[in-house]
Backbone bond lengths (Angstrom), bond angles and torsions (degrees), N, CA, C in turn:
res aa  C-N    CA-C-N  psi(-1)  N-CA   C-N-CA  omega(-1)  CA-C   N-CA-C  phi
1 M - - - 1.490 - - 1.446 115.70 -
2 R 1.403 116.75 -37.64 1.445 119.63 176.23 1.500 112.54 -60.26
3 K 1.312 116.75 -46.77 1.432 124.87 -178.55 1.506 107.74 -59.89
4 F 1.282 118.68 -41.80 1.518 121.05 177.73 1.545 110.58 -59.58
5 V 1.319 114.83 -44.29 1.455 118.03 -178.60 1.573 110.09 -65.02
6 L 1.310 114.75 -44.76 1.498 116.16 -177.85 1.445 111.64 -71.73
7 V 1.332 121.00 -37.02 1.515 121.89 -177.11 1.476 112.62 -78.42
8 C 1.327 117.09 -35.07 1.510 118.23 -172.89 1.466 109.96 -105.41
9 C 1.270 120.73 -49.61 1.486 123.46 -166.36 1.553 111.72 -74.83
10 V 1.282 119.49 -46.86 1.408 123.00 -178.09 1.512 113.53 -60.04
11 P 1.419 115.68 -49.76 1.489 113.53 174.79 1.479 114.45 -64.06
12 F 1.327 118.34 -31.79 1.468 122.65 176.48 1.507 110.39 -62.69
13 L 1.339 118.07 -45.40 1.520 118.13 177.50 1.484 111.91 -64.88
14 L 1.343 116.96 -40.73 1.474 116.64 177.17 1.546 113.85 -64.80
15 T 1.331 117.80 -36.50 1.429 119.37 171.54 1.432 115.82 -58.69
16 L 1.367 115.23 -44.50 1.475 121.72 175.38 1.561 111.25 -58.37
17 C 1.299 116.42 -42.88 1.444 118.00 178.63 1.492 111.59 -59.16
18 T 1.364 120.71 -32.64 1.524 116.42 -177.07 1.537 107.24 -76.87
19 F 1.320 121.52 -19.82 1.490 119.21 175.96 1.469 113.60 -95.47
20 A 1.346 117.24 -2.31 1.447 120.26 -170.12 1.601 112.90 -74.62
21 Q 1.254 114.20 150.17 1.423 117.65 174.07 1.533 108.40 -65.83
22 H 1.247 115.07 -37.16 1.545 120.45 177.62 1.552 103.18 -142.66
23 A 1.285 117.03 147.16 1.421 123.28 177.69 1.533 110.21 -145.70
24 E 1.350 118.57 157.68 1.469 120.91 176.26 1.558 104.98 -149.82
25 V 1.326 112.25 157.13 1.479 121.31 172.03 1.524 101.69 -137.53
26 S 1.414 110.65 148.63 1.458 116.16 -178.77 1.533 109.24 -143.29
27 G 1.304 117.82 153.10 1.453 122.59 175.82 1.628 102.34 -134.12
28 A 1.290 113.80 141.19 1.448 121.24 -177.43 1.476 115.50 -147.52
29 Y 1.378 112.20 153.09 1.507 122.10 167.90 1.565 104.02 -86.74
30 D 1.347 119.13 132.84 1.487 120.25 177.82 1.505 108.61 -132.22
31 H 1.343 108.58 153.12 1.484 117.74 170.76 1.539 109.32 -119.50
32 L 1.326 116.01 126.10 1.427 121.38 -178.87 1.662 105.54 -112.12
33 T 1.259 111.13 131.24 1.504 114.73 178.89 1.519 106.83 -81.94
34 P 1.292 116.79 150.35 1.459 130.76 -9.36 1.540 112.86 -86.84
35 G 1.301 116.85 117.57 1.485 123.57 168.97 1.517 119.11 65.93
36 K 1.327 118.67 38.74 1.482 122.20 176.77 1.496 109.62 -123.31
37 D 1.305 118.03 131.75 1.460 126.27 179.72 1.547 106.77 -112.64
38 G 1.286 119.95 146.93 1.475 121.49 174.63 1.440 115.57 -173.46
39 F 1.360 119.42 -146.76 1.366 128.42 -168.91 1.556 108.34 -129.91
40 N 1.353 114.70 158.92 1.414 121.86 175.51 1.523 109.90 -147.84
41 F 1.330 116.47 130.93 1.439 119.52 174.28 1.581 108.84 -125.93
42 S 1.355 113.69 139.66 1.461 112.84 -178.40 1.582 106.49 -141.51
43 A 1.313 116.14 156.95 1.421 121.54 170.58 1.541 104.98 -139.45
44 A 1.429 111.04 140.55 1.398 117.53 -179.64 1.566 112.02 -129.60
45 F 1.287 114.84 134.08 1.466 123.74 175.10 1.565 102.92 -102.00
46 L 1.405 112.52 119.20 1.478 117.84 -176.89 1.522 106.46 -106.81
47 A 1.266 116.82 110.98 1.541 119.78 178.06 1.504 111.94 -71.46
48 T 1.318 116.87 -26.36 1.418 122.14 172.79 1.483 106.60 -137.95
49 K 1.346 117.76 179.23 1.475 121.02 -176.77 1.568 109.59 -68.75
50 H 1.359 121.09 -12.01 1.393 123.83 -170.44 1.526 113.02 -125.89
51 L 1.357 123.07 -11.42 1.400 123.70 -171.10 1.552 107.10 -137.77
52 G 1.339 115.10 134.13 1.402 121.06 -175.41 1.538 115.78 -155.23
53 L 1.310 113.45 -178.98 1.528 122.27 178.15 1.546 106.39 -123.47
54 E 1.278 116.81 128.68 1.450 123.86 -173.28 1.520 114.82 -118.01
55 G 1.298 122.61 139.80 1.469 124.22 175.75 1.603 101.41 -123.23
56 D 1.284 110.97 140.45 1.475 122.18 -171.63 1.487 110.90 -138.70
57 V 1.407 117.27 126.90 1.442 123.40 175.42 1.505 109.72 -128.55
58 G 1.331 114.96 134.11 1.498 117.51 -176.42 1.512 110.80 -144.41
59 G 1.352 116.76 156.88 1.451 127.54 177.41 1.461 110.81 -134.40
60 Y 1.333 118.87 127.35 1.422 123.02 -179.58 1.548 114.24 -128.97
61 Y 1.334 115.07 132.38 1.446 119.50 -171.80 1.519 111.63 -126.47
62 P 1.369 119.19 138.41 1.392 121.25 176.15 1.512 111.97 -77.67
63 S 1.385 118.71 157.70 1.400 119.83 177.35 1.564 112.57 -70.88
64 K 1.347 113.32 -23.59 1.504 116.64 177.06 1.517 106.42 -138.39
65 G 1.304 118.41 144.23 1.442 123.85 -179.42 1.487 113.74 89.65
66 S 1.299 114.37 -171.54 1.490 120.53 -172.35 1.525 113.64 -126.11
67 D 1.313 114.34 28.64 1.513 123.39 -175.69 1.550 107.83 -85.85
68 H 1.343 119.00 65.69 1.377 124.69 178.61 1.624 111.15 -75.24
69 V 1.320 111.85 149.02 1.484 116.96 176.25 1.529 107.99 -128.91
70 Y 1.311 117.85 132.29 1.511 120.99 179.42 1.547 105.14 -125.62
71 T 1.347 115.78 136.68 1.469 122.06 178.83 1.478 111.54 -118.03
72 Y 1.303 118.83 142.99 1.496 126.02 177.10 1.530 102.55 -139.79
73 L 1.384 115.74 101.46 1.467 120.23 -168.90 1.557 107.67 -133.37
74 G 1.351 114.36 155.64 1.417 120.95 170.73 1.573 112.87 -153.46
75 G 1.270 115.75 158.71 1.468 117.84 173.61 1.522 110.17 163.11
76 P 1.356 114.42 -172.22 1.525 116.90 -175.44 1.493 116.09 -72.11
77 K 1.332 114.28 153.98 1.436 120.95 -178.96 1.565 106.15 -136.72
78 V 1.353 120.67 134.85 1.408 128.24 -179.07 1.552 107.02 -122.04
79 M 1.398 114.14 126.35 1.399 119.21 178.50 1.616 107.20 -109.59
80 F 1.273 119.68 143.05 1.434 121.74 -169.80 1.585 114.20 -107.27
81 A 1.317 118.38 1.89 1.434 118.53 179.54 1.554 104.33 -136.45
82 T 1.339 115.63 164.91 1.409 119.36 176.52 1.599 111.10 -70.60
83 R 1.268 114.54 159.09 1.455 117.77 177.75 1.565 115.61 -59.39
84 D 1.311 113.06 -22.44 1.504 118.01 -176.64 1.576 107.75 -80.93
85 A 1.280 120.39 -17.56 1.482 121.06 -175.83 1.477 112.04 -66.47
86 L 1.376 117.23 150.55 1.399 126.42 177.95 1.548 112.13 -67.37
87 F 1.297 113.88 -36.76 1.467 124.51 -175.23 1.565 103.49 -120.76
88 T 1.339 114.32 124.15 1.478 118.75 178.59 1.472 109.65 -131.61
89 P 1.425 118.17 93.51 1.375 119.46 176.76 1.568 112.98 -73.16
90 Y 1.400 113.34 155.14 1.467 113.70 -177.89 1.582 103.92 -149.40
91 V 1.317 112.77 160.32 1.413 120.08 168.46 1.496 110.79 -136.61
92 H 1.371 119.70 149.71 1.465 120.91 -178.34 1.599 105.09 -142.22
93 L 1.357 112.07 161.40 1.474 121.15 172.72 1.519 106.82 -135.40
94 L 1.273 118.27 104.87 1.375 122.37 -174.92 1.620 111.52 -112.31
95 F 1.257 110.36 149.14 1.513 121.47 -175.33 1.574 107.37 -133.09
96 G 1.314 115.72 147.28 1.394 120.86 176.36 1.527 115.02 164.54
97 E 1.332 114.83 -153.89 1.437 121.89 -177.82 1.496 112.93 -96.15
98 V 1.342 116.45 136.16 1.506 123.20 170.26 1.584 105.77 -118.65
99 R 1.261 112.33 127.09 1.504 116.59 -179.09 1.572 105.76 -114.09
100 E 1.368 110.65 127.25 1.464 117.62 -178.34 1.562 108.23 -143.05
101 I 1.322 114.15 123.67 1.477 120.19 -179.01 1.523 113.98 49.30
102 G 1.381 115.05 42.48 1.466 116.93 177.91 1.524 116.44 82.83
103 N 1.374 118.94 -3.86 1.370 124.31 179.23 1.504 114.73 -105.09
104 N 1.252 120.64 144.41 1.443 123.01 -175.51 1.534 106.21 -111.31
105 Y 1.359 113.05 134.69 1.528 120.45 -179.47 1.540 108.26 -132.73
106 L 1.244 115.28 154.19 1.502 122.11 168.77 1.504 105.59 -73.86
107 G 1.341 116.75 129.10 1.412 121.56 175.69 1.556 113.67 -112.84
108 V 1.289 118.58 142.61 1.474 122.56 174.99 1.525 105.59 -126.81
109 L 1.336 116.47 124.94 1.462 122.44 -179.51 1.506 114.33 -123.51
110 P 1.430 119.34 93.58 1.449 115.95 167.40 1.500 108.41 -89.03
111 G 1.333 113.72 148.06 1.403 120.80 177.96 1.527 113.64 176.75
112 G 1.282 114.63 -163.17 1.454 121.95 -176.03 1.458 113.87 -178.23
113 G 1.336 113.10 -172.29 1.408 121.22 177.58 1.485 117.27 -179.66
114 V 1.301 116.14 -157.87 1.479 117.73 179.16 1.529 105.73 -144.69
115 D 1.394 117.77 139.67 1.409 123.80 170.03 1.446 111.19 -100.89
116 V 1.301 120.60 128.33 1.475 121.19 179.10 1.512 110.09 -121.19
117 G 1.429 114.11 117.20 1.434 116.50 -179.94 1.439 108.06 157.78
118 T 1.465 117.38 -158.79 1.449 124.58 -178.74 1.482 110.65 -81.21
119 K 1.336 113.43 -175.96 1.469 119.80 -178.18 1.491 109.67 -78.13
120 R 1.336 122.98 -13.85 1.441 124.71 -177.22 1.572 111.06 -111.07
121 I 1.314 119.15 -25.49 1.469 118.55 -179.89 1.514 108.07 -145.28
122 A 1.307 118.43 138.90 1.461 121.73 -176.78 1.530 112.60 -149.69
123 L 1.285 114.51 157.71 1.471 120.51 171.97 1.538 108.45 -92.05
124 R 1.347 119.14 132.47 1.469 121.51 -175.03 1.551 107.56 -112.71
125 L 1.324 113.24 127.55 1.401 124.41 172.98 1.547 109.14 -113.24
126 K 1.332 121.04 126.67 1.451 122.24 -170.93 1.509 110.82 -140.00
127 L 1.300 114.93 157.06 1.465 124.45 175.78 1.571 105.65 -148.59
128 D 1.314 110.68 125.10 1.538 119.61 -178.06 1.504 109.73 -129.18
129 A 1.325 117.04 161.11 1.457 121.73 165.08 1.541 105.03 -123.42
130 I 1.327 115.87 124.46 1.411 118.78 177.33 1.587 110.87 -110.82
131 H 1.369 112.72 129.87 1.455 118.92 -177.34 1.499 109.66 -106.36
132 F 1.288 119.32 122.23 1.536 125.16 173.30 1.494 107.50 -161.40
133 N 1.389 111.25 154.59 1.443 121.12 176.72 1.575 115.99 49.35
134 D 1.301 110.10 45.74 1.549 116.79 178.31 1.524 112.33 65.03
135 G 1.310 118.30 24.12 1.485 116.04 177.90 1.559 108.38 -145.40
136 T 1.306 111.73 165.29 1.455 118.37 175.66 1.598 106.66 -124.46
137 H 1.341 111.62 136.07 1.420 122.49 -174.28 1.494 107.98 -126.11
138 A 1.346 120.68 137.23 1.437 124.52 173.22 1.495 109.68 -87.24
139 R 1.352 113.41 140.09 1.511 119.82 177.51 1.504 107.06 -127.71
140 A 1.350 117.81 119.27 1.430 124.54 179.16 1.517 108.88 -119.10
141 G 1.326 115.79 141.96 1.511 115.30 -177.76 1.511 111.78 -155.12
142 V 1.301 113.13 163.73 1.491 122.15 173.03 1.524 106.33 -136.15
143 G 1.331 115.92 142.92 1.406 118.51 -179.74 1.543 112.29 -166.54
144 V 1.333 115.09 -162.92 1.472 125.16 -174.14 1.569 108.59 -122.97
145 V 1.325 115.73 133.97 1.481 120.73 176.27 1.579 108.49 -117.73
146 L 1.283 109.55 132.90 1.519 120.30 173.78 1.556 108.36 -110.68
147 R 1.339 117.31 132.35 1.442 120.31 -174.85 1.578 106.92 -129.93
148 W 1.371 112.57 146.84 1.505 120.64 170.64 1.459 109.65 -142.81
């Protein structure tokens, strides 16, 4: 499943971004409860200034042990301000695969955040709740967004 996502979905999302009216990519440091730190990369194709499709990939690692978590998610994204605004709040609802200790689960991630900066580059602050394997985990992050 992971190979399918990497081979098919990531190039598809990048191709959509080249034809998009607006597009953005972001990279972030994330903390996933309980006690896992890691990375998150996302790309979004924005069909309008307010509505788009987002793909999200993340990896989270504990300070001790080998309980790694990997996420491969995608879904709709809604932005509430124009791209020229200093503060751009957004919400998203992502679905996909969550991989933990060799097991695959269906993941659902509602959440959102705010982008602070110019129309081309911004600082992203986000807070999400990811549901998988009969549990809910908080995901908080800070990162950089590039737009075109």
